[in-house]
C-alpha positions as CSV (number, residue, x, y, z in Angstrom):
1,M,0.0,0.1,0.1
2,T,1.0,3.7,-0.6
3,E,1.9,6.4,1.8
4,K,-0.8,8.2,-0.2
5,N,-3.4,5.3,-0.1
6,K,-2.4,5.0,4.0
7,N,-3.5,8.9,4.4
8,K,-6.9,8.0,2.6
9,N,-7.5,5.3,4.6
10,S,-6.6,7.5,8.1
11,K,-8.6,10.1,7.1
12,K,-12.0,7.7,6.7
13,T,-10.9,6.4,10.5
14,K,-13.8,7.7,12.9
15,E,-12.0,9.5,15.9
16,D,-13.6,10.1,19.3
17,P,-14.0,13.7,20.3
18,P,-11.5,15.5,22.4
19,L,-13.6,14.6,25.2
20,L,-14.4,11.2,24.8
21,A,-10.5,10.3,24.0
22,A,-9.5,12.1,27.5
23,L,-11.9,9.7,29.3
24,D,-10.4,6.6,27.3
25,A,-6.7,8.1,28.5
26,M,-7.8,8.8,32.3
27,A,-9.0,5.2,32.2
28,E,-6.2,3.5,30.8
29,R,-3.7,5.1,33.0
30,D,-5.7,4.2,36.4
31,A,-6.0,1.0,34.8
32,K,-2.1,0.8,34.7
33,S,-1.4,1.3,38.5
34,P,-0.8,-1.6,40.1
35,G,-3.2,-3.2,42.5
36,V,-5.5,0.0,41.8
37,K,-9.3,0.3,40.5
38,N,-10.6,2.1,38.3
39,V,-11.7,5.2,40.6
40,P,-13.6,8.2,39.0
41,N,-11.9,11.4,39.8
42,E,-13.5,15.2,39.3
43,M,-12.4,14.9,35.8
44,M,-13.7,12.0,35.0
45,E,-17.1,13.3,35.9
46,I,-16.7,16.3,34.1
47,V,-16.4,14.6,30.9
48,A,-19.2,12.2,32.0
49,H,-21.7,14.9,32.5
50,A,-20.5,16.9,29.2
51,V,-20.3,13.8,27.0
52,P,-22.6,10.7,28.2
53,V,-21.9,8.1,25.8
54,R,-22.5,4.4,27.8
55,K,-19.8,2.4,25.8
56,K,-17.4,5.0,27.3
57,L,-18.6,5.5,30.6
58,K,-18.4,1.5,31.3
59,K,-14.9,1.7,31.4
60,V,-15.1,3.8,34.6
61,F,-18.4,3.9,36.0
62,T,-21.0,1.5,37.6
63,D,-24.2,1.3,36.0
64,E,-26.3,3.6,38.6
65,E,-24.0,6.0,38.0
66,I,-24.1,5.8,34.2
67,A,-28.4,6.1,34.7
68,K,-27.8,8.7,36.6
69,F,-25.3,10.9,34.1
70,L,-27.6,9.2,31.3
71,D,-31.1,10.9,33.2
72,E,-29.3,14.1,33.6
73,K,-28.6,14.4,29.8
74,I,-32.2,13.4,29.1
75,S,-33.2,16.2,31.4
76,Q,-31.1,19.1,29.9
77,E,-32.4,18.3,26.6
78,A,-35.6,18.3,27.3
79,R,-35.2,21.8,29.3
80,A,-33.9,23.0,26.3
81,K,-36.5,22.3,24.1
82,F,-38.8,23.3,26.5
83,K,-37.2,26.6,26.3
84,D,-37.3,26.7,22.5
85,E,-41.0,26.1,22.4
86,V,-41.6,28.9,24.8
87,K,-40.1,31.0,22.5
88,R,-41.9,29.8,19.6
89,I,-45.0,29.9,21.7
90,K,-44.5,33.5,23.0
91,R,-43.9,34.9,20.0
92,R,-47.3,33.4,18.7
93,V,-49.0,34.6,21.5
94,L,-47.4,38.2,20.9
95,D,-49.0,38.6,17.7
96,L,-52.3,37.7,19.1
97,E,-52.3,40.5,21.8
98,A,-51.3,43.0,19.0
99,T,-55.1,43.4,18.3
100,N,-56.6,41.7,21.3
101,R,-59.6,43.0,22.8
102,T,-62.0,39.7,23.2
103,Q,-59.5,37.1,25.0
104,L,-57.8,36.2,28.0
105,I,-55.1,34.3,26.8
106,F,-52.4,32.4,28.5
107,Y,-49.6,30.0,28.0
108,K,-47.3,27.6,29.9
109,S,-44.2,29.3,31.3
110,S,-42.6,26.4,33.7
111,E,-41.8,22.5,32.5
112,N,-44.2,21.0,35.3
113,G,-47.5,23.0,33.9
114,D,-47.7,24.8,37.7
115,F,-47.2,28.7,35.9
116,Y,-48.8,30.3,32.5
117,K,-48.3,34.2,31.5
118,A,-50.7,36.2,29.8
119,L,-48.8,39.1,28.2
120,D,-49.8,42.7,27.3
121,T,-53.7,43.6,27.1
122,S,-54.6,39.8,28.6
123,A,-52.0,40.9,31.7
124,L,-53.4,44.4,32.2
125,Y,-57.5,42.8,32.3
126,Y,-56.6,39.8,34.4
127,A,-54.4,41.8,36.9
128,H,-57.0,44.8,37.4
129,R,-59.9,43.2,36.6
130,L,-60.6,39.5,37.2
131,A,-57.8,38.3,40.3
132,Q,-59.2,40.0,43.0
133,L,-63.0,38.7,41.8
134,M,-61.0,35.3,41.3
135,G,-59.2,35.2,45.1
136,R,-56.2,35.4,43.5
137,K,-53.1,37.7,44.0
138,C,-51.4,39.2,40.8
139,N,-49.3,42.2,40.1
140,V,-47.9,43.2,36.4
141,M,-44.2,42.2,36.1
142,I,-41.7,43.7,34.1
143,D,-40.9,41.0,31.1
144,K,-37.6,39.6,32.1
145,D,-36.9,37.1,29.1
146,R,-34.1,37.9,26.9
147,F,-35.8,37.5,23.6
148,L,-39.3,38.8,22.4
149,K,-40.3,41.1,25.5
150,A,-43.7,42.0,26.1
151,D,-45.0,45.2,27.7
152,F,-46.9,43.7,30.4
153,V,-46.4,40.6,31.9
154,A,-48.9,38.4,34.6
155,S,-48.8,34.8,35.5
156,I,-51.2,32.3,37.6
157,S,-49.9,29.7,39.7
158,G,-51.1,26.3,40.9
159,G,-52.1,25.0,37.2
160,I,-54.5,26.1,34.6
161,D,-57.3,23.5,35.3
162,K,-57.7,24.8,39.1
163,F,-57.7,28.5,36.7
164,T,-60.0,27.1,34.2
165,K,-62.3,26.1,36.8
166,Q,-63.1,29.4,38.2
167,Y,-63.4,31.1,35.2
168,K,-65.7,29.2,34.2
169,E,-67.8,29.6,37.5
170,L,-67.0,33.6,37.1
171,E,-67.7,34.2,33.5
172,G,-70.0,30.5,32.5
173,L,-67.4,30.2,29.7
174,E,-65.1,27.7,28.5
175,P,-61.6,28.5,27.0
176,E,-60.3,27.1,23.8
177,V,-56.8,25.1,23.9
178,T,-54.7,25.5,20.6
179,L,-52.9,22.2,19.3
180,D,-49.5,24.6,21.2
181,G,-51.5,24.2,24.7
182,I,-52.0,28.1,24.4
183,Y,-55.4,28.8,26.0
184,I,-58.0,31.4,25.1
185,F,-60.6,32.3,27.2
186,P,-63.6,34.7,25.6
187,L,-64.4,37.8,27.5
188,K,-68.5,38.5,28.2
189,E,-67.8,42.0,26.9
190,P,-64.9,43.0,24.2
191,I,-62.3,45.7,25.7
192,T,-63.2,48.8,24.2
193,D,-60.3,51.7,23.7
194,E,-61.1,54.1,26.5
195,E,-60.9,50.7,28.7
196,Y,-58.0,50.1,27.9
197,Q,-56.5,53.2,28.0
198,M,-57.8,53.0,31.3
199,L,-56.1,49.8,32.3
200,R,-52.6,51.3,30.8
201,Q,-53.4,54.1,33.3
202,T,-54.0,52.1,36.5
203,E,-50.4,50.0,35.9
204,K,-48.7,53.1,35.5
205,T,-49.9,54.8,38.1
206,R,-49.1,51.7,40.0
207,Q,-45.8,51.5,39.1
208,E,-45.3,55.4,39.9
209,R,-46.1,54.9,43.1
210,V,-44.2,51.8,44.0
211,H,-41.4,53.6,42.3
212,N,-41.5,56.7,44.3
213,I,-41.9,54.4,47.6
214,L,-38.7,52.2,47.5
215,K,-36.7,54.6,45.2
216,P,-36.5,58.2,47.0
217,K,-36.4,61.5,45.6
218,N,-33.2,62.9,46.8
219,M,-30.5,60.4,45.0
220,S,-27.1,60.5,44.1
221,P,-27.6,58.2,41.3
222,A,-23.8,57.0,41.1
223,V,-23.9,55.9,44.6
224,Y,-27.2,54.5,44.1
225,Q,-26.4,52.3,40.9
226,Q,-23.0,51.0,42.5
227,I,-25.0,49.8,45.5
228,L,-27.4,48.2,43.4
229,M,-24.4,46.2,41.4
230,I,-23.2,44.7,44.6
231,I,-26.1,43.6,45.7
232,R,-26.8,42.3,42.5
233,Q,-23.0,39.9,42.2
234,L,-23.3,39.5,46.1
235,A,-26.3,38.6,47.4
236,P,-26.6,34.9,45.5
237,K,-23.2,34.5,46.4
238,S,-23.8,34.8,50.0
239,E,-27.2,32.9,49.6
240,K,-24.9,29.7,48.4
241,L,-23.3,29.7,51.8
242,K,-25.9,29.1,53.6
243,D,-25.6,25.3,52.3
244,E,-21.9,25.4,53.5
245,S,-20.1,24.7,57.3
246,I,-21.5,26.7,59.9
247,N,-18.4,29.1,59.7
248,Y,-19.2,30.2,56.1
249,R,-22.9,30.2,56.7
250,I,-22.0,32.7,59.4
251,F,-20.5,34.8,56.6
252,G,-23.3,34.4,54.4
253,T,-25.8,35.8,56.8
254,E,-23.6,38.3,58.1
255,M,-22.5,39.8,54.7
256,L,-26.2,39.7,53.4
257,M,-27.3,41.8,57.0
258,N,-24.6,44.1,55.4
259,L,-25.8,44.7,51.9
260,R,-29.1,45.4,53.2
261,N,-27.7,48.2,55.8
262,I,-26.1,49.8,53.1
263,M,-29.5,49.9,51.8
264,A,-31.3,51.2,54.3
265,I,-28.7,53.9,55.5
266,Y,-28.6,55.3,51.6
267,S,-32.9,54.8,51.9
268,D,-32.6,57.2,55.1
269,Y,-30.2,59.4,53.8
270,S,-32.3,59.9,50.9
271,N,-35.2,60.8,53.2
272,G,-33.5,63.0,55.0
273,T,-32.6,61.1,58.3
274,Y,-29.1,61.2,58.2
275,D,-26.7,64.4,56.4
276,T,-24.3,63.2,53.7
277,S,-21.1,63.1,55.7
278,E,-23.1,60.8,58.2
279,A,-24.4,58.6,56.0
280,G,-21.1,58.1,54.0
281,R,-19.4,57.1,56.9
282,M,-21.8,54.6,58.0
283,I,-21.8,53.1,54.4
284,L,-17.9,53.0,54.1
285,A,-17.9,50.9,57.7
286,E,-20.3,48.6,56.2
287,T,-18.3,48.0,52.9
288,G,-15.2,48.1,55.8
289,R,-17.0,44.7,57.0
290,I,-17.5,43.0,53.8
291,K,-14.1,43.3,52.3
292,A,-13.2,41.8,55.7
293,T,-15.4,38.6,55.1
294,L,-14.1,38.4,51.5
295,V,-10.6,38.4,52.5
296,I,-11.2,35.3,54.9
297,L,-12.9,33.5,52.0
298,G,-9.9,34.2,49.8
299,E,-7.6,32.8,52.6
300,T,-9.4,29.9,53.4
301,R,-9.9,29.4,49.7
302,K,-13.8,29.1,49.4
303,W,-14.0,31.9,47.4
304,G,-11.7,31.7,43.8
305,A,-9.4,34.6,43.1
306,V,-11.8,36.1,40.1
307,P,-14.6,36.2,41.9
308,L,-13.2,38.2,44.6
309,A,-11.0,40.3,42.7
310,S,-14.6,41.2,41.3
311,A,-16.3,42.1,44.2
312,G,-13.4,43.6,45.9
313,N,-13.0,46.1,42.5
314,N,-16.8,46.9,42.5
315,I,-16.5,47.4,46.2
316,E,-13.5,50.0,45.9
317,I,-15.0,51.6,43.2
318,L,-18.4,52.4,45.3
319,E,-15.9,53.8,48.4
320,K,-14.3,56.3,45.6
321,V,-18.0,57.2,44.3
322,I,-18.8,57.7,48.4
323,N,-16.0,59.8,49.2
324,K,-16.7,61.9,46.2
325,D,-20.4,62.4,46.4
326,L,-20.9,61.8,50.5
327,C,-17.8,62.7,52.2
């Protein structure tokens, strides 16, 4: 066989993806260790989660472990499929809502069917006309999806069957269910243009009232925005410390208290309770406590260098803004 033919044949040989090749290599390496049975290490588990191929996994893992990896893969694929389906259905619902004045439209927004969402006209009508009559609590929300944003969003919990029963008792009408699983409830009377504008104004007034309560008038925008940035960054990570040992649970709780105190001090300052310099000193005292906690988490290697550096940088920016605007 010529060298050229050898090269052609070698190209036809199907090679394993790098992750699976790595799993083979690790299994072979462990097998060569005298007297040592293959024990899955952390890297093997990472590969198994990423590419769960039964034939390859059998070299290292037990049948129970393999079943777990495959089940997790199926769950991940199901979640991804559901998200794609929701995007498609939401686009359809937004098209229906563009001219909707006669229907209440809901679509499934959770895999288990516990939650259904209404958008735009349906969301306003349900929240401000029907929810209280049905004995339900409902607030119109901001659309947090990163795709196909609606102007208004409202949701129901407890499943669609319970809601359907309540709606039928209240209005005496049955919904139409599309092939996509969209529930379309007919309204007894169409929504007039005047009523639609009234619904929008009612929601606008509610949002302004909430805005005025939670965000005081006398604000330092730079300080406020930097406080929010730190809260968004550190609050979720502090929550995760609750699953750790008692020492680290304490750190998580204390850091959440520090974050709450910073926001409380700023709100009181904005309402005139503290003068500018006093508020600045009090907030700096709280940031100092947070920095002490971060140092301990870093020295004990509980948090990695990257999240610590990012958090430390944001706190440093806040302290600079406070020294500039408040102290």
